[in-house]
DRENDO-1510 file (C-alpha; in Angstrom, 1 decimal, always signed):
<recs>
REC; n; res; u; v; w
REC; 1; MET; +18.5; +9.4; +57.4 .
REC; 2; SER; +21.6; +10.0; +55.3 .
REC; 3; SER; +24.8; +10.8; +57.2 .
REC; 4; HIS; +26.8; +12.4; +54.4 .
REC; 5; VAL; +27.7; +16.0; +55.4 .
REC; 6; LEU; +26.7; +17.3; +51.9 .
REC; 7; ASP; +23.1; +16.1; +52.6 .
REC; 8; HIS; +23.0; +18.4; +55.6 .
REC; 9; VAL; +25.1; +21.4; +54.6 .
REC; 10; VAL; +23.5; +24.0; +56.8 .
REC; 11; ARG; +23.4; +21.9; +60.0 .
REC; 12; GLU; +26.9; +20.6; +59.5 .
REC; 13; SER; +28.3; +24.0; +58.7 .
REC; 14; LEU; +26.8; +25.6; +61.8 .
REC; 15; ASN; +27.9; +22.7; +64.0 .
REC; 16; ALA; +31.6; +23.2; +63.1 .
REC; 17; ALA; +34.2; +25.9; +63.1 .
REC; 18; PRO; +34.4; +28.5; +61.5 .
REC; 19; HIS; +30.7; +29.0; +61.0 .
REC; 20; ALA; +29.5; +28.1; +64.5 .
REC; 21; ARG; +29.9; +31.8; +65.5 .
REC; 22; PHE; +27.1; +32.6; +62.9 .
REC; 23; ALA; +24.6; +30.1; +64.5 .
REC; 24; GLN; +21.4; +30.8; +66.2 .
REC; 25; ARG; +19.9; +27.8; +67.9 .
REC; 26; HIS; +16.6; +26.8; +69.7 .
REC; 27; GLY; +16.2; +23.2; +70.6 .
REC; 28; GLN; +16.4; +21.0; +67.5 .
REC; 29; ALA; +16.6; +23.9; +65.1 .
REC; 30; VAL; +19.5; +26.1; +64.0 .
REC; 31; ARG; +19.9; +28.9; +61.5 .
REC; 32; TYR; +22.4; +31.4; +60.3 .
REC; 33; LEU; +22.2; +34.9; +61.8 .
REC; 34; PRO; +19.5; +36.6; +59.8 .
REC; 35; ASP; +21.8; +39.3; +58.4 .
REC; 36; VAL; +24.4; +36.7; +57.3 .
REC; 37; ALA; +22.4; +34.0; +55.4 .
REC; 38; PRO; +18.8; +32.9; +55.1 .
REC; 39; PHE; +19.4; +29.2; +55.7 .
REC; 40; ALA; +18.2; +27.0; +58.5 .
REC; 41; ALA; +18.2; +23.3; +59.4 .
REC; 42; LEU; +16.5; +20.8; +61.7 .
REC; 43; ASP; +18.1; +17.9; +63.6 .
REC; 44; ASN; +15.2; +15.7; +62.4 .
REC; 45; PRO; +12.6; +17.0; +60.0 .
REC; 46; ASP; +10.4; +14.0; +61.0 .
REC; 47; ASP; +10.1; +15.2; +64.6 .
REC; 48; PRO; +7.2; +17.6; +65.2 .
REC; 49; GLN; +9.2; +19.1; +68.1 .
REC; 50; ALA; +12.0; +20.2; +65.7 .
REC; 51; TRP; +9.4; +22.1; +63.7 .
REC; 52; ALA; +8.0; +23.7; +66.9 .
REC; 53; ASP; +11.6; +24.7; +67.8 .
REC; 54; ALA; +12.1; +26.2; +64.3 .
REC; 55; ALA; +8.9; +28.2; +64.5 .
REC; 56; GLU; +10.1; +29.7; +67.8 .
REC; 57; LEU; +13.5; +30.4; +66.3 .
REC; 58; VAL; +12.3; +32.1; +63.2 .
REC; 59; GLY; +9.2; +33.8; +64.6 .
REC; 60; SER; +5.9; +34.1; +62.9 .
REC; 61; GLU; +6.9; +37.3; +61.2 .
REC; 62; GLY; +10.0; +35.8; +59.7 .
REC; 63; GLN; +10.9; +33.5; +56.9 .
REC; 64; VAL; +13.7; +31.1; +56.3 .
REC; 65; CYS; +15.2; +28.7; +53.7 .
REC; 66; PHE; +15.5; +25.0; +54.4 .
REC; 67; PRO; +17.7; +23.5; +51.7 .
REC; 68; GLY; +16.6; +19.9; +50.9 .
REC; 69; VAL; +13.3; +20.0; +52.9 .
REC; 70; GLU; +10.3; +19.7; +50.7 .
REC; 71; GLU; +7.5; +18.6; +53.1 .
REC; 72; TYR; +6.2; +21.0; +55.8 .
REC; 73; PRO; +3.8; +20.4; +58.7 .
REC; 74; PRO; +0.4; +22.1; +58.9 .
REC; 75; GLY; +0.6; +25.9; +59.5 .
REC; 76; TRP; +3.9; +26.4; +57.7 .
REC; 77; THR; +3.5; +28.4; +54.5 .
REC; 78; VAL; +5.8; +27.7; +51.5 .
REC; 79; LEU; +6.6; +31.0; +49.8 .
REC; 80; MET; +9.0; +29.7; +47.1 .
REC; 81; SER; +10.7; +26.4; +46.1 .
REC; 82; LEU; +13.6; +26.5; +43.7 .
REC; 83; PRO; +14.8; +23.1; +42.3 .
REC; 84; ALA; +18.6; +23.0; +42.2 .
REC; 85; ILE; +21.5; +20.6; +41.6 .
REC; 86; GLN; +24.3; +20.0; +44.0 .
REC; 87; LEU; +27.6; +19.5; +42.3 .
REC; 88; THR; +31.0; +18.5; +43.7 .
REC; 89; GLY; +34.3; +19.7; +42.3 .
REC; 90; GLU; +37.1; +17.4; +43.3 .
REC; 91; ALA; +38.2; +17.5; +39.7 .
REC; 92; VAL; +38.3; +21.3; +39.4 .
REC; 93; ARG; +41.8; +22.6; +38.6 .
REC; 94; PRO; +42.8; +25.2; +41.2 .
REC; 95; GLN; +44.5; +28.3; +39.8 .
REC; 96; PRO; +45.2; +31.5; +41.7 .
REC; 97; ASP; +44.4; +34.7; +39.7 .
REC; 98; PRO; +46.9; +37.6; +40.2 .
REC; 99; GLU; +44.3; +40.1; +39.1 .
REC; 100; ALA; +41.7; +38.9; +41.7 .
REC; 101; VAL; +41.3; +41.1; +44.8 .
REC; 102; ARG; +40.0; +40.1; +48.2 .
REC; 103; LEU; +36.6; +41.6; +49.0 .
REC; 104; GLY; +35.5; +42.5; +52.5 .
REC; 105; PRO; +33.0; +44.5; +54.6 .
REC; 106; GLY; +34.2; +47.7; +53.0 .
REC; 107; ASP; +33.1; +46.5; +49.6 .
REC; 108; VAL; +29.6; +45.5; +50.6 .
REC; 109; GLU; +27.8; +48.3; +48.8 .
REC; 110; GLU; +29.5; +47.5; +45.5 .
REC; 111; ILE; +28.9; +43.8; +46.1 .
REC; 112; LEU; +25.2; +44.3; +46.7 .
REC; 113; ASP; +25.0; +46.5; +43.6 .
REC; 114; LEU; +26.5; +43.7; +41.5 .
REC; 115; VAL; +24.3; +41.1; +43.1 .
REC; 116; ALA; +21.2; +43.2; +42.4 .
REC; 117; ARG; +22.1; +43.4; +38.7 .
REC; 118; THR; +23.1; +39.7; +38.3 .
REC; 119; GLU; +20.9; +37.8; +40.8 .
REC; 120; PRO; +23.3; +34.9; +41.6 .
REC; 121; GLY; +21.2; +34.0; +44.7 .
REC; 122; PRO; +20.7; +35.4; +48.2 .
REC; 123; PHE; +23.5; +37.7; +49.4 .
REC; 124; LEU; +23.0; +39.7; +52.6 .
REC; 125; ARG; +25.1; +42.5; +54.2 .
REC; 126; ARG; +27.2; +40.1; +56.2 .
REC; 127; THR; +27.4; +37.2; +53.8 .
REC; 128; VAL; +30.9; +38.4; +52.9 .
REC; 129; GLU; +32.0; +37.4; +56.4 .
REC; 130; LEU; +31.4; +33.7; +55.6 .
REC; 131; GLY; +34.7; +33.2; +53.8 .
REC; 132; THR; +37.0; +34.4; +51.0 .
REC; 133; TYR; +35.3; +36.5; +48.3 .
REC; 134; LEU; +37.4; +37.4; +45.3 .
REC; 135; GLY; +36.5; +40.1; +42.7 .
REC; 136; LEU; +37.8; +41.5; +39.4 .
REC; 137; ARG; +37.7; +45.2; +38.7 .
REC; 138; ARG; +37.9; +47.3; +35.5 .
REC; 139; ASP; +38.7; +51.0; +35.9 .
REC; 140; GLY; +38.0; +50.6; +39.6 .
REC; 141; LYS; +34.5; +49.1; +39.1 .
REC; 142; LEU; +33.7; +45.7; +40.5 .
REC; 143; ILE; +32.6; +43.6; +37.5 .
REC; 144; ALA; +32.8; +40.0; +38.7 .
REC; 145; MET; +32.8; +38.1; +42.0 .
REC; 146; THR; +32.9; +34.6; +43.5 .
REC; 147; GLY; +33.3; +33.4; +47.0 .
REC; 148; GLU; +32.8; +30.9; +49.8 .
REC; 149; ARG; +29.5; +30.3; +51.5 .
REC; 150; MET; +28.6; +27.2; +53.6 .
REC; 151; ARG; +31.5; +25.1; +55.0 .
REC; 152; PRO; +30.6; +21.6; +56.2 .
REC; 153; PRO; +33.6; +19.7; +57.4 .
REC; 154; GLY; +35.9; +18.9; +54.6 .
REC; 155; TRP; +34.1; +20.9; +52.0 .
REC; 156; THR; +33.5; +24.6; +51.0 .
REC; 157; GLU; +30.5; +25.8; +48.9 .
REC; 158; ILE; +31.5; +28.1; +46.1 .
REC; 159; SER; +28.8; +30.7; +45.7 .
REC; 160; ALA; +27.9; +34.2; +44.4 .
REC; 161; VAL; +29.3; +33.5; +41.0 .
REC; 162; CYS; +28.3; +36.7; +39.1 .
REC; 163; THR; +29.6; +38.8; +36.3 .
REC; 164; ASP; +28.4; +42.2; +35.1 .
REC; 165; PRO; +26.4; +41.6; +31.9 .
REC; 166; ALA; +28.7; +44.0; +29.9 .
REC; 167; TYR; +31.7; +41.8; +30.7 .
REC; 168; ARG; +30.2; +38.3; +30.1 .
REC; 169; GLY; +31.8; +35.9; +27.6 .
REC; 170; HIS; +35.4; +36.6; +28.7 .
REC; 171; GLY; +35.9; +33.7; +31.1 .
REC; 172; LEU; +35.8; +35.9; +34.2 .
REC; 173; ALA; +33.6; +33.4; +36.2 .
REC; 174; SER; +35.9; +30.5; +35.3 .
REC; 175; ARG; +38.9; +32.4; +36.5 .
REC; 176; LEU; +37.3; +33.3; +39.8 .
REC; 177; ILE; +36.0; +29.8; +40.4 .
REC; 178; ARG; +39.4; +28.4; +39.9 .
REC; 179; ALA; +40.9; +31.1; +42.1 .
REC; 180; VAL; +38.5; +30.4; +45.0 .
REC; 181; THR; +39.0; +26.7; +44.5 .
REC; 182; ALA; +42.8; +27.3; +45.1 .
REC; 183; VAL; +41.9; +28.8; +48.4 .
REC; 184; VAL; +39.7; +25.9; +49.3 .
REC; 185; VAL; +42.2; +23.2; +48.2 .
REC; 186; ASP; +45.0; +25.0; +50.1 .
REC; 187; ARG; +43.0; +24.3; +53.3 .
REC; 188; GLY; +42.8; +20.6; +52.4 .
REC; 189; GLU; +39.1; +20.9; +51.6 .
REC; 190; ALA; +37.1; +20.2; +48.4 .
REC; 191; PRO; +34.7; +22.6; +46.6 .
REC; 192; PHE; +31.0; +22.0; +45.9 .
REC; 193; LEU; +28.3; +24.3; +44.7 .
REC; 194; HIS; +24.6; +24.5; +43.9 .
REC; 195; ALA; +23.1; +25.6; +40.6 .
REC; 196; VAL; +19.5; +26.2; +39.7 .
REC; 197; ALA; +18.3; +23.2; +37.8 .
REC; 198; ALA; +16.9; +25.2; +35.0 .
REC; 199; ASN; +20.1; +27.3; +34.5 .
REC; 200; THR; +21.6; +25.1; +31.8 .
REC; 201; ASN; +24.3; +27.7; +30.9 .
REC; 202; ALA; +25.6; +27.7; +34.5 .
REC; 203; LEU; +25.5; +23.9; +34.7 .
REC; 204; ARG; +27.4; +23.6; +31.4 .
REC; 205; LEU; +30.1; +26.0; +32.7 .
REC; 206; TYR; +30.5; +24.2; +36.0 .
REC; 207; GLU; +30.7; +20.8; +34.4 .
REC; 208; SER; +33.3; +22.2; +31.9 .
REC; 209; LEU; +35.4; +23.2; +34.9 .
REC; 210; GLY; +35.2; +19.7; +36.5 .
REC; 211; PHE; +32.2; +19.8; +38.7 .
REC; 212; ARG; +29.9; +16.8; +38.6 .
REC; 213; PRO; +26.3; +16.5; +39.7 .
REC; 214; ARG; +25.7; +14.8; +43.0 .
REC; 215; ARG; +22.1; +15.2; +43.8 .
REC; 216; PRO; +19.0; +17.3; +43.3 .
REC; 217; VAL; +18.1; +19.7; +46.1 .
REC; 218; ALA; +15.2; +22.1; +46.5 .
REC; 219; PHE; +15.8; +25.5; +48.1 .
REC; 220; THR; +12.5; +26.2; +49.8 .
REC; 221; VAL; +11.6; +29.4; +51.6 .
REC; 222; ALA; +8.9; +29.1; +54.2 .
REC; 223; LYS; +7.3; +31.0; +57.1 .
REC; 224; PRO; +6.1; +29.5; +60.4 .
REC; 225; PRO; +2.5; +29.5; +61.6 .
REC; 226; GLN; +1.1; +32.7; +62.9 .
REC; 227; ARG; +1.1; +32.9; +66.7 .
REC; 228; ALA; -2.3; +33.0; +68.3 .
REC; 229; GLU; -3.2; +36.5; +69.6 .
REC; 230; ALA; -3.2; +36.8; +73.4 .
REC; 231; ALA; -6.6; +36.9; +75.0 .
</recs>
């Protein structure tokens, strides 16, 4: 089994500060709190007990995303699998943006509205607590956003890169990615991100900023087996 932290971003993030406070654990399985992020991990996907622990953790009525896990034991139902590319950004030029504003819990309704219109990936009511989220406004309206999501030791995932369709083509995403990268680099960490493999426009943007593909990774959403009814 590979030991690089970026091959196990969920597990490594939840095993370390500052994200340990968002962890729910049961045996060999761990997940983010359900209202923070939909991701989970197993200590060893080859161990049937780890899957039994995950089923207990998630519950038969729930569902969860296991990044990088593509094979599931009998009884688990795969609801969706999205091929993506993991990219690292050691070469990205950090640049703070004086127009960018820090977003927090008080901005959640606006954030969720922008996310619903742009679909950058899963974003829940407490996702904004995971790190620094920066936004750009026009006439008081939130029109673009980018922030930090998973944080395995030494790295920070840049996520929620989204721009209102009416304001695309003006370099806002690039500005915010560089601004968030500045926050990451100031902590002595390096940025990485995930992009949908079919999203060639996003991949072209990220590579133009200095990100380089590291590995393919599938984001697979699955639900545990149904519990047997009590007699």
